[in-house]
Rosetta silent file (secondary structure, phi, psi, omega in degrees, C-alpha in Angstrom):
SEQUENCE: XXXXXXXXXXXXXXXXXXXXXXXXXXXXXXXXXXXXXXXXXXXXXXXXXXXXXXXXXXXXXXXXXXXXXXXXXXXXXXXXXXXXXXXXXXXXXXXXXXXXXXXXXXXXXXXXXXXXXXXXXXXXXXXXXXXXXXXXXXXXXXXXXXXXXXXXXXXXXXXXXXXXXXXXXXXXXXXXXXXXXXXXXXXXXXXXXXXXXXXXXXXXXXXXXXXXXXXXXXXXXXXXXXXXXXXXXXXXXXXXXXXXXXXXXXXXXXXXXXXXXXXXXXXXXXXXXXXXXXXXXXXXXXXXXXXXXXXXXXXXXXXXXXXXXXXXXXXXX
SCORE:     score description
SCORE:     0.000 S_00000001
   1 L     0.000  101.619 -179.203  132.144   90.663   86.890 S_00000001
   2 L    62.912   24.715  173.433  130.377   90.153   83.514 S_00000001
   3 E  -130.807  155.911  176.365  133.782   90.300   81.803 S_00000001
   4 E  -117.116  129.772 -179.541  136.033   87.590   80.442 S_00000001
   5 E   -75.624  144.286  172.373  139.794   87.603   80.908 S_00000001
   6 E  -135.515  125.755 -179.619  142.138   87.054   77.923 S_00000001
   7 L   -88.897  -32.346 -177.105  145.853   86.623   78.379 S_00000001
   8 L  -134.626  167.172  179.142  147.014   86.445   74.750 S_00000001
   9 L   -74.705   -5.881  179.998  145.849   87.479   71.334 S_00000001
  10 L   -80.660  -13.054 -176.797  145.442   83.852   70.355 S_00000001
  11 L   -76.148  149.234  176.172  142.255   83.544   72.460 S_00000001
  12 L   -69.530  141.318  173.486  138.912   83.951   70.642 S_00000001
  13 L   -58.727  143.354 -175.324  137.080   87.227   71.288 S_00000001
  14 H   -66.320  -30.842  177.193  134.375   86.694   73.853 S_00000001
  15 H   -66.615  -41.155  176.987  131.640   88.085   71.632 S_00000001
  16 H   -63.308  -38.106  178.927  132.532   85.581   68.927 S_00000001
  17 H   -65.444  -42.170 -179.289  132.503   82.839   71.534 S_00000001
  18 H   -56.995  -46.736  179.770  129.054   83.926   72.756 S_00000001
  19 H   -60.206  -45.693 -178.288  127.708   83.724   69.226 S_00000001
  20 H   -63.769  -41.355  178.051  129.277   80.343   68.686 S_00000001
  21 H   -61.903  -42.570 -179.911  127.889   78.948   71.952 S_00000001
  22 H   -62.598  -37.278 -178.737  124.439   80.188   71.058 S_00000001
  23 H   -69.306  -27.522 -178.475  124.648   78.484   67.643 S_00000001
  24 L   -95.159    5.782 -179.290  125.559   75.143   69.279 S_00000001
  25 H   -61.184  -38.828 -178.942  122.787   75.233   71.881 S_00000001
  26 H   -60.858  -40.926 -179.885  120.651   72.933   69.738 S_00000001
  27 H   -67.925  -32.186 -177.358  123.484   70.337   69.664 S_00000001
  28 H   -82.696  -14.941 -172.319  123.910   70.622   73.453 S_00000001
  29 H   -61.528  -40.290  178.265  120.180   70.430   74.199 S_00000001
  30 H   -57.674  -45.079  179.516  119.905   66.585   74.390 S_00000001
  31 H   -64.185  -37.465 -179.624  122.666   66.468   77.031 S_00000001
  32 H   -65.874  -44.353 -179.002  121.069   69.432   78.829 S_00000001
  33 H   -64.333  -42.365  177.309  117.649   67.758   78.911 S_00000001
  34 H   -61.621  -40.345  179.336  119.135   64.497   80.280 S_00000001
  35 H   -66.578  -40.282 -179.550  121.000   66.429   82.991 S_00000001
  36 H   -64.784  -41.254  176.113  117.804   68.326   83.936 S_00000001
  37 H   -62.302  -41.056 -179.780  115.913   65.036   84.260 S_00000001
  38 H   -64.183  -44.723 -179.494  118.658   63.516   86.337 S_00000001
  39 H   -66.131  -39.095  179.092  118.734   66.479   88.719 S_00000001
  40 H   -63.686  -41.587 -179.713  114.928   66.503   88.972 S_00000001
  41 H   -64.981  -36.501 -177.634  114.849   62.783   89.731 S_00000001
  42 H   -59.798  -39.638 -176.069  117.526   63.243   92.397 S_00000001
  43 H   -98.195   -7.037 -173.777  115.380   65.637   94.444 S_00000001
  44 H   -79.708  -20.892  179.811  111.928   64.291   93.559 S_00000001
  45 L   -64.050  123.161  179.829  112.172   61.278   95.782 S_00000001
  46 L    90.417   -5.663  176.892  110.075   61.903   98.883 S_00000001
  47 L   -91.537  130.986 -177.195  108.409   65.092   97.578 S_00000001
  48 L  -131.862   88.859  175.645  104.641   64.881   97.599 S_00000001
  49 L    62.425 -156.056 -179.007  102.898   67.910   96.170 S_00000001
  50 L   -87.070  -13.600  175.608  102.737   71.142   98.103 S_00000001
  51 L    54.551   61.538  170.849  101.847   69.302  101.361 S_00000001
  52 L  -153.040  158.757 -175.595   99.298   71.659  102.869 S_00000001
  53 E   -69.606  149.400  177.969   95.592   71.549  103.657 S_00000001
  54 L   162.917 -175.891 -179.822   93.050   72.555  101.021 S_00000001
  55 L   -67.955  133.820 -178.918   90.609   71.317   98.405 S_00000001
  56 L   173.211 -179.902 -175.931   91.667   68.055   96.856 S_00000001
  57 L  -108.231  -18.019 -175.761   91.104   64.315   96.709 S_00000001
  58 L   -89.780  132.918  178.663   94.220   62.927   98.477 S_00000001
  59 E   -68.046  139.613  176.386   94.196   62.443  102.259 S_00000001
  60 E  -111.754  -57.603 -175.604   96.813   64.495  104.114 S_00000001
  61 E  -164.459  160.379  165.992   96.213   64.311  107.850 S_00000001
  62 E   -96.864  143.754  174.367   93.774   64.255  110.724 S_00000001
  63 E  -134.582  161.399  178.653   93.627   67.254  113.071 S_00000001
  64 E   -63.650  140.382  176.156   91.675   68.051  116.197 S_00000001
  65 L   -68.134  138.117 -178.949   88.193   69.539  115.693 S_00000001
  66 L  -104.217  130.816  179.494   88.114   73.272  116.614 S_00000001
  67 L   -54.428  131.780 -179.664   85.110   74.647  118.461 S_00000001
  68 L   105.475  -15.984  177.859   82.926   76.688  116.069 S_00000001
  69 L   -74.801  154.151  175.757   83.604   74.539  112.993 S_00000001
  70 L   -59.888  135.660  178.745   80.642   72.913  111.183 S_00000001
  71 H   -62.839  -22.374 -178.400   79.829   69.515  112.690 S_00000001
  72 H   -66.062  -17.632 -178.200   79.651   68.117  109.183 S_00000001
  73 H   -81.293  -10.460 -176.226   83.471   68.351  109.004 S_00000001
  74 E   -73.758  135.900  173.506   83.970   65.805  111.817 S_00000001
  75 L   -92.879   99.205 -171.263   85.259   62.378  110.751 S_00000001
  76 H   -69.691  -32.717 -179.564   83.100   60.255  113.074 S_00000001
  77 H   -65.613  -44.402  177.596   84.871   56.969  112.260 S_00000001
  78 H   -70.732  -36.417 -178.730   88.287   58.319  113.324 S_00000001
  79 H   -65.085  -27.581 -177.904   86.748   60.202  116.260 S_00000001
  80 L   -69.886  -12.624 -179.430   85.190   56.960  117.605 S_00000001
  81 L   -75.642  -22.970  177.605   88.645   55.584  118.372 S_00000001
  82 L  -149.765 -161.017 -171.850   89.200   57.899  121.387 S_00000001
  83 L   -94.383   11.297 -179.796   87.694   60.753  123.326 S_00000001
  84 L  -115.420  158.479  174.810   88.470   63.536  120.807 S_00000001
  85 L   -96.435  138.159 -177.087   86.812   64.808  117.669 S_00000001
  86 E  -125.010  149.713  173.680   88.904   64.809  114.463 S_00000001
  87 E  -113.901  134.349  178.746   88.633   66.522  111.076 S_00000001
  88 E   -89.418  122.732  179.804   89.970   64.786  107.948 S_00000001
  89 E  -105.691  143.721  176.201   92.036   67.169  105.826 S_00000001
  90 E   -98.823  160.470  175.370   92.875   66.710  102.181 S_00000001
  91 E   -78.851  137.468  178.895   96.092   67.800  100.472 S_00000001
  92 L   -61.883  128.876 -174.886   95.931   71.105   98.676 S_00000001
  93 L  -128.127    1.476 -177.770   95.816   70.421   94.960 S_00000001
  94 L   -70.314  113.031 -177.154   94.840   73.738   93.357 S_00000001
  95 L   -68.124  139.396  170.308   97.580   74.455   90.816 S_00000001
  96 L  -122.884  171.362 -174.487   99.093   77.935   90.659 S_00000001
  97 E   -94.698  135.073  171.942  101.526   79.359   88.144 S_00000001
  98 E  -116.219  118.302  178.093  105.291   79.566   88.529 S_00000001
  99 E   -94.563  124.559  179.361  107.049   81.737   85.961 S_00000001
 100 E  -114.448  126.442  179.615  110.738   80.751   85.416 S_00000001
 101 E  -117.444  106.544  173.525  113.150   83.085   83.699 S_00000001
 102 E   -91.918  119.646  176.006  116.562   81.598   82.683 S_00000001
 103 L   -65.421  124.807 -178.306  118.891   84.407   81.596 S_00000001
 104 L  -120.698   20.622  179.640  120.311   83.515   78.145 S_00000001
 105 L   -69.109  164.450 -175.920  122.244   86.748   77.468 S_00000001
 106 H   -56.503  -32.033 -175.911  125.863   86.588   76.236 S_00000001
 107 H   -65.989  -19.752 -178.081  127.350   87.123   79.707 S_00000001
 108 H   -77.808   -9.742 -177.415  125.845   83.749   80.768 S_00000001
 109 H   -79.488   -8.181 -174.520  128.081   81.892   78.284 S_00000001
 110 L   -71.822  139.360  172.691  131.157   82.458   80.498 S_00000001
 111 L  -147.089  124.363  177.857  132.872   79.447   82.170 S_00000001
 112 L   -82.882  169.406  175.537  136.278   79.742   83.854 S_00000001
 113 L   -65.302   -8.247 -179.640  138.786   76.851   83.984 S_00000001
 114 L   -77.288  -16.511 -177.697  137.505   76.242   87.516 S_00000001
 115 L  -134.164  170.819 -179.429  134.257   74.646   86.333 S_00000001
 116 L   -92.727  -39.199 -171.152  132.997   72.412   83.546 S_00000001
 117 L  -110.489  156.219  174.630  129.761   74.166   82.516 S_00000001
 118 L   -74.128  166.658  172.792  128.748   77.730   81.663 S_00000001
 119 H   -62.233  -35.911  179.305  126.383   79.829   83.681 S_00000001
 120 H   -63.288  -44.807  178.038  123.902   79.419   80.851 S_00000001
 121 H   -60.072  -42.153 -178.850  124.035   75.631   81.046 S_00000001
 122 H   -66.256  -43.595 -179.766  123.464   75.699   84.787 S_00000001
 123 H   -60.712  -42.909 -179.275  120.543   78.190   84.517 S_00000001
 124 H   -70.319  -40.942  176.157  118.819   76.026   81.884 S_00000001
 125 H   -57.619  -51.147 -178.876  119.372   72.798   83.783 S_00000001
 126 H   -66.229  -38.272 -179.457  117.890   74.256   86.977 S_00000001
 127 H   -62.596  -44.318 -176.708  115.017   75.918   85.134 S_00000001
 128 H   -74.488  -35.694  178.697  114.014   72.674   83.376 S_00000001
 129 H   -66.904  -41.046  178.345  114.575   70.481   86.449 S_00000001
 130 H   -63.984  -41.941  178.570  112.484   72.845   88.589 S_00000001
 131 H   -58.650  -42.093 -179.872  109.725   72.840   85.997 S_00000001
 132 H   -62.189  -45.879 -178.623  109.688   69.016   86.006 S_00000001
 133 H   -65.588  -42.908 -179.306  109.412   68.858   89.806 S_00000001
 134 H   -63.641  -47.572  177.553  106.726   71.543   89.938 S_00000001
 135 H   -61.064  -38.591  175.864  104.584   69.914   87.277 S_00000001
 136 H   -60.881  -32.904  179.399  104.935   66.560   89.030 S_00000001
 137 L   -83.292    1.855  179.285  103.548   68.373   92.131 S_00000001
 138 L    94.829    9.871 -179.776  100.534   69.679   90.206 S_00000001
 139 L   -94.199  169.771  175.003  101.710   73.184   89.383 S_00000001
 140 E  -112.292  142.654 -174.851  101.803   75.049   86.072 S_00000001
 141 E  -128.756  139.138  178.576  105.019   76.496   84.675 S_00000001
 142 E  -142.013  165.792  176.440  105.673   79.201   82.049 S_00000001
 143 E  -117.080  121.564 -175.702  108.538   81.313   80.692 S_00000001
 144 L   -54.774  130.149  176.827  107.709   85.083   80.523 S_00000001
 145 L    69.685    3.681 -173.640  107.288   86.163   76.899 S_00000001
 146 L  -133.672  -40.282 -178.768  108.250   82.769   75.554 S_00000001
 147 E  -143.065  129.274  177.580  105.984   79.958   76.801 S_00000001
 148 E   -68.284  152.618  179.365  102.485   80.032   78.197 S_00000001
 149 E   -55.930  142.472  179.772  101.923   78.254   81.567 S_00000001
 150 E  -147.668  150.080  173.157  101.453   74.543   81.191 S_00000001
 151 L  -113.305   22.066 -178.288  101.036   71.521   83.445 S_00000001
 152 L   -66.677  142.454  176.534  102.066   69.072   80.702 S_00000001
 153 L   -68.616  -17.236  174.063  104.220   66.136   81.769 S_00000001
 154 L  -100.259   41.736 -174.405  106.543   66.866   78.832 S_00000001
 155 H   -62.686  -35.171 -179.849  107.223   70.372   80.142 S_00000001
 156 H   -61.292  -49.445  179.405  111.002   69.989   79.673 S_00000001
 157 H   -59.166  -38.673  179.630  110.611   69.255   75.954 S_00000001
 158 H   -67.781  -39.101  177.141  108.246   72.244   75.609 S_00000001
 159 H   -65.305  -41.303  178.570  110.704   74.544   77.297 S_00000001
 160 H   -59.903  -47.798 -178.385  113.548   73.263   75.085 S_00000001
 161 H   -62.559  -41.489 -179.993  111.527   73.801   71.924 S_00000001
 162 H   -62.105  -40.866 -179.127  110.468   77.336   73.016 S_00000001
 163 H   -70.416  -44.388 -177.674  114.095   78.269   73.718 S_00000001
 164 H   -65.857  -31.420 -175.471  115.531   76.763   70.529 S_00000001
 165 L   -94.591    3.162 -179.334  112.937   78.526   68.326 S_00000001
 166 L   -78.713  119.695 -179.485  113.267   81.897   70.073 S_00000001
 167 L  -106.396    2.702 -178.605  114.746   84.412   67.628 S_00000001
 168 L   -78.075  167.456  178.065  114.341   87.533   69.793 S_00000001
 169 L   -59.415  135.028 -178.670  117.190   89.328   71.541 S_00000001
 170 L   -82.220   94.353 -175.344  118.543   87.388   74.493 S_00000001
 171 L   -83.601  151.786  178.081  117.821   89.828   77.268 S_00000001
 172 L   -70.939  -40.197 -175.719  119.330   89.486   80.800 S_00000001
 173 L  -110.311  152.333 -179.505  116.060   90.353   82.565 S_00000001
 174 L   -64.057  155.578  179.136  112.532   89.227   81.879 S_00000001
 175 L   -71.152  162.573  174.531  110.162   91.369   79.811 S_00000001
 176 L   -67.523  130.558  174.043  107.486   93.437   81.524 S_00000001
 177 L  -157.732  170.572 -173.453  104.337   91.439   82.190 S_00000001
 178 L  -119.325   94.470  176.898  101.658   91.247   84.867 S_00000001
 179 L   -70.767  154.212  178.608  101.691   87.948   86.796 S_00000001
 180 L   -68.400  160.815 -178.404   98.609   87.127   88.865 S_00000001
 181 L   -59.732  -29.066 -179.965   98.770   87.944   92.591 S_00000001
 182 L   -92.129    0.100 -178.871   99.080   84.232   93.463 S_00000001
 183 L   -77.748  161.530  172.903  101.783   83.495   90.926 S_00000001
 184 E  -125.156  152.045 -174.684  105.429   83.040   91.803 S_00000001
 185 E  -126.735  133.119  177.544  108.455   84.073   89.801 S_00000001
 186 E  -117.362  117.184 -177.802  111.920   82.471   89.676 S_00000001
 187 E  -107.859  114.760 -179.510  114.622   84.677   88.181 S_00000001
 188 E  -112.876  110.713 -174.472  117.843   82.797   87.270 S_00000001
 189 E  -159.741  160.936  173.920  120.552   85.230   86.102 S_00000001
 190 L   -80.930  -10.797  171.752  124.037   86.403   86.815 S_00000001
 191 L    57.876   28.976  178.126  122.434   89.801   87.610 S_00000001
 192 L   -85.787   13.720  174.930  125.424   91.769   86.325 S_00000001
 193 L   -70.452  164.896  175.892  122.957   94.274   84.792 S_00000001
 194 L   -56.769  136.608 -174.503  122.830   97.858   85.942 S_00000001
 195 H   -60.334  -31.326  177.767  121.302   97.956   89.434 S_00000001
 196 H   -64.189  -37.220  175.398  118.624  100.420   88.284 S_00000001
 197 H   -64.832  -41.634  179.205  117.463   97.882   85.706 S_00000001
 198 H   -62.979  -48.532  178.373  117.381   95.125   88.301 S_00000001
 199 H   -58.411  -46.887 -178.825  115.391   97.279   90.711 S_00000001
 200 H   -60.641  -44.261 -179.724  112.893   98.290   88.058 S_00000001
 201 H   -62.005  -48.388 -175.594  112.326   94.726   86.907 S_00000001
 202 H   -67.299  -41.824 -178.827  111.806   93.315   90.368 S_00000001
 203 H   -63.396  -40.822  178.983  109.540   96.188   91.450 S_00000001
 204 H   -63.253  -45.165 -178.434  107.424   95.828   88.296 S_00000001
 205 H   -68.984  -30.751  179.489  106.975   92.058   88.698 S_00000001
 206 H   -83.111   -4.787 -176.256  106.098   92.431   92.353 S_00000001
 207 L   -58.903  -32.178 -177.788  103.523   95.123   91.608 S_00000001
 208 L   -85.857   -3.805 -178.220  100.645   92.677   91.310 S_00000001
 209 L   102.311   -2.022 -179.482  101.458   90.968   94.589 S_00000001
 210 L   -65.367  147.413  177.044  103.315   88.008   93.077 S_00000001
 211 E   -88.937  152.443 -179.687  106.058   86.426   95.162 S_00000001
 212 E  -138.356  158.706 -179.836  109.569   86.073   93.765 S_00000001
 213 E  -134.134  108.192 -176.684  112.811   84.166   94.129 S_00000001
 214 E   -99.537  119.775 -179.450  115.890   85.900   92.708 S_00000001
 215 E  -117.138  122.021  173.719  118.921   83.682   92.085 S_00000001
 216 E   -93.300  114.895  178.631  122.288   85.054   91.098 S_00000001
 217 E   -95.081  119.630 -177.460  124.198   82.361   89.184 S_00000001
 218 E  -131.678  150.122  170.684  127.898   83.037   89.165 S_00000001
 219 L   -76.569  143.565  179.539  131.142   81.387   88.133 S_00000001
 220 H   -55.886  -29.026  178.347  133.591   80.856   91.022 S_00000001
 221 H   -67.138  -27.988  177.618  136.072   83.065   89.235 S_00000001
 222 H   -73.647  -18.253 -179.857  133.550   85.921   89.470 S_00000001
 223 H   -88.292  -43.658 -169.538  133.538   85.412   93.195 S_00000001
 224 H  -101.811  -17.183 -179.686  137.271   85.106   93.904 S_00000001
 225 L    50.809   65.522 -176.220  138.896   87.080   91.008 S_00000001
 226 L   -86.251   50.580 -171.980  141.831   84.625   90.734 S_00000001
 227 L  -112.812  142.224  179.631  143.782   86.696   88.225 S_00000001
 228 L  -134.602  152.275  173.503  147.490   87.756   88.221 S_00000001
 229 L    75.110 -162.383 -176.479  149.658   89.774   85.906 S_00000001
 230 L   -82.178  118.180 -174.571  148.720   91.573   82.766 S_00000001
 231 E  -137.846  138.147  172.068  145.222   90.546   81.615 S_00000001
 232 E   -98.512  127.041  175.726  142.749   92.063   79.147 S_00000001
 233 E  -104.213  134.822 -176.279  139.106   91.878   80.202 S_00000001
 234 E  -119.361  130.329  178.020  136.457   91.957   77.469 S_00000001
 235 E   -77.590  123.765 -174.142  132.757   92.792   78.101 S_00000001
 236 L   -74.357  -22.106 -174.212  130.632   90.066   76.440 S_00000001
 237 L  -107.219    2.571  176.809  127.538   92.217   75.908 S_00000001
 238 L  -142.949  -13.527  177.716  129.162   95.414   74.661 S_00000001
 239 L    80.566    3.294  176.641  132.592   94.508   73.446 S_00000001
 240 L   -63.960  150.294 -176.397  134.276   96.970   75.806 S_00000001
 241 E  -132.213  145.026  174.294  137.844   96.206   76.784 S_00000001
 242 E  -146.408  137.542 -177.908  140.071   97.123   79.734 S_00000001
 243 E  -108.432  129.066  175.666  143.645   95.968   80.457 S_00000001
 244 E  -104.152  120.843  178.181  145.004   95.372   83.954 S_00000001
 245 L   -68.072  -39.854  175.089  148.749   95.612   84.229 S_00000001
 246 L  -133.135   87.613 -172.392  148.739   93.836   87.589 S_00000001
 247 H   -56.656  -32.248 -173.887  145.341   92.203   87.862 S_00000001
 248 H   -66.100  -24.163  178.446  145.907   91.027   91.450 S_00000001
 249 H   -73.960   -9.997  179.732  145.910   94.643   92.674 S_00000001
 250 H   -90.187  -10.176 -172.693  142.310   94.998   91.585 S_00000001
 251 H   -55.629  -45.650 -176.059  141.004   92.183   93.829 S_00000001
 252 H   -66.417  -46.174  179.435  140.056   94.199   96.880 S_00000001
 253 H   -64.253  -38.061  178.221  138.200   96.889   94.906 S_00000001
 254 H   -59.477  -51.970 -179.893  136.498   94.201   92.816 S_00000001
 255 H   -56.815  -40.334  179.247  135.251   92.358   95.873 S_00000001
 256 H   -62.861  -41.148 -177.424  133.945   95.611   97.381 S_00000001
 257 H   -69.040  -41.951  178.920  132.051   96.452   94.184 S_00000001
 258 H   -63.786  -44.114  177.736  130.480   92.990   93.969 S_00000001
 259 H   -59.314  -43.904 -178.391  129.437   93.145   97.679 S_00000001
 260 H   -67.041  -41.011  177.981  127.871   96.583   97.102 S_00000001
 261 H   -59.055  -48.088 -178.549  125.958   95.387   93.999 S_00000001
 262 H   -68.079  -37.405  176.293  124.555   92.408   95.898 S_00000001
 263 H   -60.021  -38.837 -179.598  123.622   94.475   98.928 S_00000001
 264 H   -67.679  -38.396  176.139  121.574   96.739   96.712 S_00000001
 265 H   -64.991  -45.966 -179.548  119.787   93.732   95.175 S_00000001
 266 H   -63.328  -35.997  178.875  119.135   92.194   98.624 S_00000001
 267 H   -61.881  -41.643  179.412  117.788   95.499   99.901 S_00000001
 268 H   -67.822  -44.936 -178.581  115.239   95.544   97.055 S_00000001
 269 H   -67.432  -34.540  177.962  114.167   91.883   97.511 S_00000001
 270 H   -65.260  -39.509 -178.820  113.889   92.360  101.278 S_00000001
 271 H   -62.256  -32.670 -178.214  111.694   95.414  100.755 S_00000001
 272 L   -98.840    5.445 -178.180  109.322   93.371   98.571 S_00000001
 273 L    60.868   33.729  171.530  109.476   90.224  100.766 S_00000001
 274 L   -94.891  169.571  174.464  111.177   88.294   97.923 S_00000001
 275 E  -100.927  147.625  175.565  114.044   85.852   98.334 S_00000001
 276 E  -129.162  125.375 -178.546  117.630   86.408   97.157 S_00000001
 277 E  -131.292  145.735  175.258  120.113   83.527   96.721 S_00000001
 278 E  -111.599  128.883 -179.723  123.641   83.302   95.350 S_00000001
 279 E  -128.402  123.359  176.962  124.546   80.059   93.536 S_00000001
 280 E   -93.334  143.490 -177.467  128.013   79.151   92.251 S_00000001
 281 L   -71.867   -5.332  171.986  128.424   76.827   89.327 S_00000001
 282 L   -89.864    3.962  173.756  130.914   74.753   91.238 S_00000001
 283 L  -100.737  157.306 -177.755  128.116   73.671   93.558 S_00000001
 284 L   -67.469  140.643  176.664  125.595   70.898   92.676 S_00000001
 285 H   -61.903  -33.269 -179.218  122.510   71.995   90.749 S_00000001
 286 H   -61.415  -30.645  179.016  120.444   69.789   93.028 S_00000001
 287 H   -62.014  -44.168  178.401  121.387   71.971   95.997 S_00000001
 288 H   -72.015  -39.238 -179.217  119.752   75.029   94.433 S_00000001
 289 H   -60.965  -42.979  178.678  116.780   73.020   93.188 S_00000001
 290 H   -62.381  -44.147 -179.177  115.985   71.703   96.702 S_00000001
 291 H   -61.858  -42.432  179.205  116.186   75.208   98.132 S_00000001
 292 H   -67.132  -46.257 -178.302  113.875   76.673   95.465 S_00000001
 293 H   -59.254  -37.196 -178.860  111.331   73.866   95.788 S_00000001
 294 H   -66.896  -30.491 -176.334  111.199   74.382   99.557 S_00000001
 295 H   -88.310  -33.263 -174.836  110.383   78.051   99.154 S_00000001
 296 L   -67.059  131.992 -177.863  107.971   78.019   96.257 S_00000001
 297 L    87.119   -4.750 -178.437  104.381   78.036   97.450 S_00000001
 298 H   -64.820  -27.738  179.388  105.295   78.980  101.002 S_00000001
 299 H   -70.777  -13.447 -179.267  103.291   82.210  100.656 S_00000001
 300 H  -103.119    3.285 -173.373  100.084   80.181  100.129 S_00000001
 301 L   -61.408  -31.361 -179.234  100.570   77.879  103.151 S_00000001
 302 L  -113.286   42.754 -179.560   98.121   79.881  105.240 S_00000001
 303 L    97.073 -145.914 -174.006   95.534   80.685  102.558 S_00000001
 304 L   -98.348    4.764 -179.201   95.781   83.565  100.129 S_00000001
 305 L   -87.679  149.023  179.025   97.675   85.958  102.385 S_00000001
 306 L   -79.795  136.178 -178.239  101.352   86.553  101.834 S_00000001
 307 L   -89.179  160.880  173.759  103.601   85.200  104.546 S_00000001
 308 L   -62.927  158.620 -176.012  106.633   86.972  106.029 S_00000001
 309 L   -62.112  131.543  179.597  109.943   86.453  104.322 S_00000001
 310 L   -75.569  153.570  172.577  111.393   83.086  105.172 S_00000001
 311 L   -62.994  138.252 -173.148  114.845   82.649  106.624 S_00000001
 312 L   -93.750  111.901  174.980  117.180   82.050  103.709 S_00000001
 313 L   -72.024  131.325  179.860  119.182   78.801  103.684 S_00000001
 314 L   -71.918  136.400  178.401  122.583   79.456  102.104 S_00000001
 315 L  -119.960    7.067  176.029  123.277   77.485   99.025 S_00000001
 316 L  -150.700  163.473  176.956  126.710   78.771   98.174 S_00000001
 317 L   -74.899    0.000    0.000  129.869   79.889   99.843 S_00000001
């Protein structure tokens, strides 16, 4: 959990690896952008905006006239076809802002032999693909403290440029800011931060009434702890080291600690009517993207009131 195993002294120190990975992000960005576009295209087929009634120009559906509504809302041409009165509804088109935070801290650079890509790569692919899908649907997307909300069709390139030119410390959690009450926040992180920091961040962001979607992105090795024998674990964000003489004997305690950490995060998100999802990097990025797109905007489906927390579809084992 937020540590990297090393079996021999010939392995590179994890901190050095994190620095090296960060330095090569620019070289990897073209492949990352292509992957984000591919994932976005995969899930974009059949998606048509937010698909709910509201002010706009595109026809959505006819519905039965309700007693008490203004007669001017009746579509008399459609109503002439049978014995009922109908109202013509347009598709809701008022854009709202979605803030996406991809964790770029050193712990996100980890990738076990069980997967191809790091947690950082997956977080950035999902963040950019989600932005592409949302902008296509008429929404605005921003990155807290890094990129102002935009509805530009080249949103992926804008995100890439903002990330590549960011010289500030790569924090695990987003900076304090005040999103509007109708905004939504997507937090993509491994969430191995201290639980008090996670609670404080979520509570502060929810303070204005914004809705949130918290996604813990983990490597499968962080789930299963597949280690045996004598192994040295190195903390990527502090350089701390600990050696396990028989790593397999730690598995039960490790699983219990991870479960406890997640239960505390879920308790906080439940209290605030936010969503909490676990996503493993050995699962398709499109799976997470579909789940997030289905949830974003759900709180506005019945006007400006916040809806109850939706049942959470599982996206990982």
